C-alpha positions as CSV (number, residue, x, y, z in Angstrom):
1,M,3.1,-4.4,3.6
2,P,4.7,-5.7,6.8
3,F,4.9,-8.3,9.4
4,R,3.1,-7.5,12.7
5,P,5.0,-8.1,15.9
6,L,3.4,-5.3,17.9
7,F,-0.3,-5.7,17.9
8,A,-2.9,-8.3,18.7
9,I,-5.1,-10.2,16.2
10,V,-8.2,-8.3,15.4
11,S,-11.5,-10.2,15.5
12,L,-13.7,-10.1,12.4
13,A,-17.1,-8.5,13.1
14,I,-20.1,-10.3,11.6
15,V,-21.8,-7.5,9.7
16,A,-22.1,-6.6,6.0
17,S,-19.6,-4.0,4.7
18,F,-21.0,-2.7,1.5
19,C,-21.7,1.1,1.3
20,G,-24.8,0.3,-0.7
21,E,-26.3,-1.4,2.4
22,L,-25.0,1.0,5.1
23,P,-26.4,4.4,5.9
24,A,-23.9,7.2,5.5
25,Q,-23.1,8.6,9.0
26,L,-20.9,11.5,8.2
27,P,-20.0,14.7,10.1
28,T,-22.0,17.7,8.9
29,R,-19.1,19.1,7.0
30,D,-18.4,15.9,5.2
31,T,-22.1,15.5,4.3
32,A,-22.0,18.9,2.6
33,R,-18.7,18.0,0.8
34,A,-20.2,14.7,-0.3
35,H,-23.2,16.6,-1.8
36,F,-20.8,18.9,-3.7
37,L,-18.8,16.0,-4.9
38,G,-21.9,14.3,-6.1
39,D,-22.8,17.3,-8.1
40,R,-19.4,17.3,-9.7
41,I,-19.6,13.6,-10.6
42,A,-23.1,14.1,-12.1
43,A,-21.6,16.9,-14.3
44,L,-19.1,14.4,-15.9
45,G,-21.6,13.5,-18.6
46,A,-25.2,14.2,-19.7
47,R,-26.1,10.6,-19.2
48,V,-24.8,10.3,-15.6
49,R,-27.6,9.6,-13.2
50,P,-27.5,12.2,-10.3
51,D,-28.6,9.5,-7.8
52,E,-25.7,7.3,-8.8
53,A,-23.3,10.2,-8.6
54,Q,-24.5,11.0,-5.1
55,R,-24.2,7.4,-4.0
56,V,-20.6,7.2,-5.2
57,A,-19.8,10.5,-3.4
58,E,-21.4,9.4,-0.1
59,C,-19.8,6.0,-0.3
60,A,-16.3,7.5,-0.9
61,Y,-16.6,9.8,2.2
62,T,-18.1,7.0,4.3
63,T,-15.4,4.5,3.3
64,A,-12.6,7.0,4.0
65,Q,-14.0,7.7,7.4
66,R,-14.4,4.0,8.3
67,L,-11.0,3.0,7.0
68,R,-9.4,5.9,8.8
69,R,-10.7,4.5,12.0
70,N,-10.0,0.8,11.2
71,Y,-6.4,1.5,10.0
72,G,-5.6,3.6,13.0
73,T,-4.3,6.3,10.7
74,V,-1.9,9.1,11.8
75,W,-0.8,12.3,10.3
76,P,1.2,12.9,8.1
77,P,0.8,10.1,5.5
78,S,4.6,9.7,5.4
79,L,4.6,8.8,9.1
80,N,1.7,6.4,8.5
81,N,3.7,4.7,5.8
82,I,6.6,4.2,8.2
83,L,4.2,2.6,10.7
84,V,3.0,0.2,8.1
85,N,6.4,-0.6,6.7
86,T,7.8,-1.3,10.1
87,G,4.9,-3.5,11.2
88,I,3.3,-1.2,13.8
89,R,0.3,-0.7,11.5
90,K,-1.1,-3.4,9.2
91,R,-2.6,-1.4,6.4
92,G,-2.6,2.2,5.2
93,L,-0.4,2.4,2.1
94,C,-1.9,4.2,-0.9
95,F,-2.8,1.1,-2.9
96,Q,-4.4,-0.5,0.1
97,W,-6.7,2.5,0.5
98,A,-7.5,2.3,-3.2
99,E,-8.2,-1.4,-3.1
100,D,-10.6,-1.1,-0.2
101,L,-12.3,2.0,-1.7
102,L,-12.7,0.3,-5.1
103,E,-14.4,-2.7,-3.5
104,Q,-16.9,-0.6,-1.8
105,L,-17.7,1.5,-4.9
106,D,-18.0,-1.6,-7.1
107,A,-20.6,-2.9,-4.7
108,L,-22.9,0.0,-5.7
109,R,-23.2,-1.5,-9.2
110,V,-23.6,1.9,-10.9
111,T,-24.5,1.8,-14.6
112,T,-23.8,5.3,-15.8
113,L,-20.3,5.6,-14.3
114,D,-17.1,3.7,-14.7
115,L,-14.6,3.1,-11.9
116,H,-10.9,3.0,-12.8
117,W,-7.6,2.2,-11.2
118,A,-5.0,5.0,-11.8
119,E,-1.3,5.1,-10.8
120,A,1.6,7.5,-11.0
121,Y,5.3,6.9,-10.8
122,A,4.7,3.1,-10.9
123,G,7.4,0.9,-9.5
124,N,9.3,3.3,-7.2
125,W,9.0,4.9,-3.8
126,R,6.9,7.7,-5.2
127,E,4.3,5.4,-6.6
128,H,0.7,6.5,-5.8
129,N,-2.6,4.8,-6.5
130,V,-6.1,6.1,-6.6
131,V,-9.6,5.3,-7.8
132,V,-10.9,7.5,-10.7
133,V,-14.6,7.9,-11.5
134,T,-15.7,8.8,-15.0
135,A,-18.8,9.0,-17.1
136,K,-19.5,5.7,-18.9
137,D,-16.8,4.9,-21.5
138,R,-14.8,8.0,-20.9
139,P,-11.0,8.0,-20.3
140,I,-9.6,8.7,-16.8
141,H,-8.3,12.2,-17.7
142,D,-12.0,13.3,-18.0
143,G,-12.7,12.0,-14.6
144,I,-12.4,12.8,-10.9
145,L,-9.8,11.0,-8.7
146,L,-10.8,9.8,-5.2
147,D,-7.7,9.7,-2.9
148,C,-8.1,8.4,0.7
149,W,-4.4,8.3,1.4
150,R,-3.2,11.9,0.7
151,H,-4.9,13.4,3.7
152,S,-4.6,10.4,6.0
153,G,-8.1,9.1,5.5
154,H,-9.8,12.4,4.9
155,L,-11.0,12.1,1.3
156,F,-9.2,14.2,-1.2
157,W,-10.7,14.5,-4.7
158,S,-9.9,16.5,-7.8
159,A,-10.3,16.6,-11.5
160,V,-7.6,14.2,-12.8
161,A,-6.4,16.8,-15.4
162,A,-5.9,19.4,-12.6
163,D,-3.9,17.2,-10.3
164,D,-0.1,17.4,-10.1
165,Y,0.4,13.6,-10.4
166,P,1.0,12.1,-13.9
167,W,-1.9,9.7,-13.7
168,V,-2.2,6.7,-16.1
169,E,-4.8,4.0,-16.0
170,D,-3.8,0.5,-14.9
171,S,-6.7,-1.7,-16.1
172,K,-4.6,-4.9,-15.5
173,Y,-4.3,-4.2,-11.8
174,A,-7.9,-3.2,-11.6
175,G,-8.8,-6.6,-13.0
176,I,-6.5,-8.3,-10.4
177,A,-8.1,-6.4,-7.6
178,R,-11.5,-7.4,-8.8
179,S,-10.9,-11.0,-9.8
180,V,-8.8,-12.6,-7.0
181,Q,-11.5,-14.3,-5.1
182,I,-12.2,-17.2,-2.8
183,G,-15.8,-18.0,-3.5
184,V,-17.4,-14.6,-3.4
185,L,-14.6,-13.0,-1.3
186,P,-12.4,-10.2,-2.9
187,Y,-9.1,-10.0,-1.0
188,A,-8.8,-11.1,2.5
189,R,-7.9,-8.1,4.7
190,D,-7.2,-7.6,8.3
191,W,-9.7,-4.8,8.9
192,A,-12.4,-5.9,6.5
193,V,-15.8,-7.0,7.9
194,F,-16.8,-10.4,6.6
195,S,-19.6,-13.0,6.9
196,P,-18.6,-15.9,9.2
197,D,-19.1,-18.2,6.2
198,L,-16.1,-16.7,4.4
199,L,-12.5,-16.5,5.6
200,A,-10.9,-16.3,9.0
201,R,-7.2,-15.5,9.6
202,L,-5.2,-18.1,11.5
203,A,-3.2,-17.2,14.6
204,E,0.6,-17.0,14.2
205,E,1.1,-20.3,15.9
206,Q,-1.4,-22.0,13.6
207,D,-0.3,-20.5,10.2
208,D,3.3,-21.8,10.5
209,A,1.9,-25.3,9.6
210,H,0.9,-24.0,6.2
211,L,4.1,-22.2,5.3
212,S,7.1,-23.7,3.4
213,K,10.6,-23.9,5.1
214,G,11.7,-20.9,3.1
215,E,8.7,-18.8,4.1
216,L,9.3,-19.8,7.7
217,A,12.9,-18.6,7.4
218,E,11.8,-15.3,6.0
219,E,9.5,-14.8,9.0
220,H,12.3,-15.9,11.3
221,V,14.7,-13.2,10.1
222,G,11.9,-10.6,9.9
223,S,12.1,-9.8,6.2
224,V,8.6,-11.0,5.4
225,D,5.4,-11.7,7.2
226,Y,2.8,-14.2,6.1
227,D,-0.9,-14.3,6.9
228,V,-2.9,-17.5,6.3
229,W,-6.6,-17.3,5.8
230,E,-8.9,-20.4,6.1
231,C,-12.4,-21.1,4.8
232,P,-14.4,-22.7,7.6
233,S,-16.6,-24.5,5.2
234,C,-14.2,-26.2,2.8
235,G,-10.8,-25.8,4.5
236,H,-9.2,-23.9,1.6
237,H,-6.2,-21.8,2.6
238,L,-5.1,-18.4,1.2
239,T,-1.6,-17.2,2.0
240,L,-0.8,-13.5,1.7
241,R,2.8,-12.3,1.7
242,Y,3.8,-9.0,3.3
243,P,7.4,-7.9,2.6
244,K,9.0,-5.7,5.2
245,W,10.3,-2.7,3.2
246,L,13.0,-1.6,5.6
247,S,14.5,-5.0,6.1
248,Q,18.3,-5.5,5.7
249,Y,17.7,-8.8,4.0
250,G,17.6,-9.2,0.2
251,S,16.6,-11.9,-2.2
252,C,19.0,-14.9,-2.4
253,P,20.0,-15.8,-6.0
254,Q,20.1,-19.5,-5.2
255,C,16.9,-20.2,-3.2
256,H,15.1,-16.9,-4.0
257,N,14.0,-16.4,-0.5
258,R,14.4,-13.0,1.1
259,T,17.1,-14.3,3.5
260,L,20.3,-12.9,2.0
261,L,22.3,-10.7,4.4
262,S,25.3,-8.6,3.2
263,K,28.1,-7.6,5.5
264,T,30.7,-5.0,4.4
265,T,34.1,-4.7,6.0
266,T,36.4,-1.8,5.0
267,I,39.8,-2.8,3.9
268,E,41.1,0.6,3.1
269,A,39.2,3.8,3.7
270,A,38.7,6.2,0.8
271,T,40.2,9.7,1.1
272,T,40.2,12.8,-0.9
273,S,43.3,11.7,-2.7
274,H,42.6,8.0,-3.5
275,E,39.9,5.4,-3.6
276,G,39.3,2.8,-0.9
277,S,38.2,-0.8,-0.9
278,A,35.9,-3.0,1.1
279,Q,35.2,-6.7,1.4
280,V,31.5,-7.7,0.9
281,T,30.3,-11.1,2.2
282,E,26.8,-12.3,1.3
283,T,25.3,-15.1,3.2
284,C,21.9,-16.7,3.0
285,G,20.1,-17.5,6.2
286,F,18.2,-20.4,4.6
287,C,20.3,-22.2,2.0
288,T,24.0,-22.8,1.6
289,Y,24.6,-19.8,-0.6
290,T,27.6,-17.6,0.2
291,H,29.6,-15.1,-1.9
292,S,32.4,-12.7,-1.2
293,F,33.9,-10.0,-3.3
294,T,35.9,-6.8,-3.1
295,K,34.3,-3.5,-4.1
296,T,35.9,-0.1,-4.7
297,L,35.0,2.8,-2.4
298,P,34.8,6.0,-4.4
299,R,37.2,8.8,-3.6
300,I,35.8,11.5,-1.2
301,S,35.3,14.7,-3.0
302,E,36.7,18.0,-1.6
303,S,33.3,19.5,-1.3
304,S,31.9,16.5,0.6
305,S,34.8,16.6,3.0
306,S,34.5,20.3,3.7
307,S,30.7,20.2,4.2
308,S,30.9,17.3,6.5
309,S,33.4,19.1,8.8
310,S,31.3,22.3,8.9
311,S,28.9,22.9,11.7
312,G,25.2,23.6,11.6
313,G,24.8,22.4,8.0
314,G,21.3,22.5,6.5
315,S,19.3,19.3,6.3
316,S,17.3,18.2,3.3
317,S,14.0,16.3,3.6
318,S,11.8,14.3,1.4
319,S,8.2,13.4,1.7
320,F,6.2,10.4,0.7
321,G,2.9,12.3,0.8
322,G,1.0,15.3,-0.6
323,G,1.7,17.3,-3.7
324,S,3.6,16.4,-6.8
325,S,6.8,15.5,-5.0
326,G,5.4,12.7,-2.9
327,G,3.7,9.4,-3.5
328,G,2.0,6.6,-1.6
329,G,5.4,5.4,-0.4
330,A,5.3,1.8,-1.7
331,S,4.7,-0.1,-4.9
332,R,2.1,-2.9,-4.8
333,G,3.7,-5.9,-3.2
334,Y,1.6,-8.7,-4.6
């Protein structure tokens, strides 16, 4: 969840955003797919109402289509994650898709189905998050996952038990996503569509007045971006923090701001026959903290040396997206 130096502030349109109130305007192929998904959801349990199953399916496809346009999503998902993490795009990480989808599905107020938050590989770069729909009072492994991220805003769905990801339910985060409110507003978001009586995001030159000196320092070095939202009616302010994943700055052990910069200077280079050493200097860009130490550089192995000198070596690649080897590319940064 990044700072945004590269695009203009988006105005908030004054329309309702609940799927239950908007007609589904889907391409013909997605209409057929939504109908098929609705049948699969209805088959999750004998007491599932077919009309509710169909509403959930249509809402999922409609929301994916709308968010795909609002996020400015690109293919593949791994590239989209890079755009978000470097500030070129504001939203589009897996948990942001799931948050926005969950809000829309919750608005349907279905009574014969449950909506769950599921995650896989929590806490590392492979983390992925989705919404799972089940029959009432059934576990997530009996349900169907709804994943807007995996195909860059084209809804992917599957039986949870048949998917490659090791899904587990996170009811705690589902509660957070549903309960953090200002009045009747769940989560302020750049691309959401709100009533004018709710929140408006302040411009960059205005939100600085509501940030602490440490937060301003984080924005100055580019490690974190802050958005400040204001209620026009009561003046209440909500501050949202967006860490920049690819920043060179770390957390300072003294002031705890993300303003610590490490500089490494080689004293003696490592070779294949002996270890090397380097001087590391840590300096905080906000407080007075500074720390220097010497670290050992591991000896270069013979195989590493020979492979680095050979030409035309193969390259390896990793992916944030798709399949069992990829994930949403970021853990939740709240």
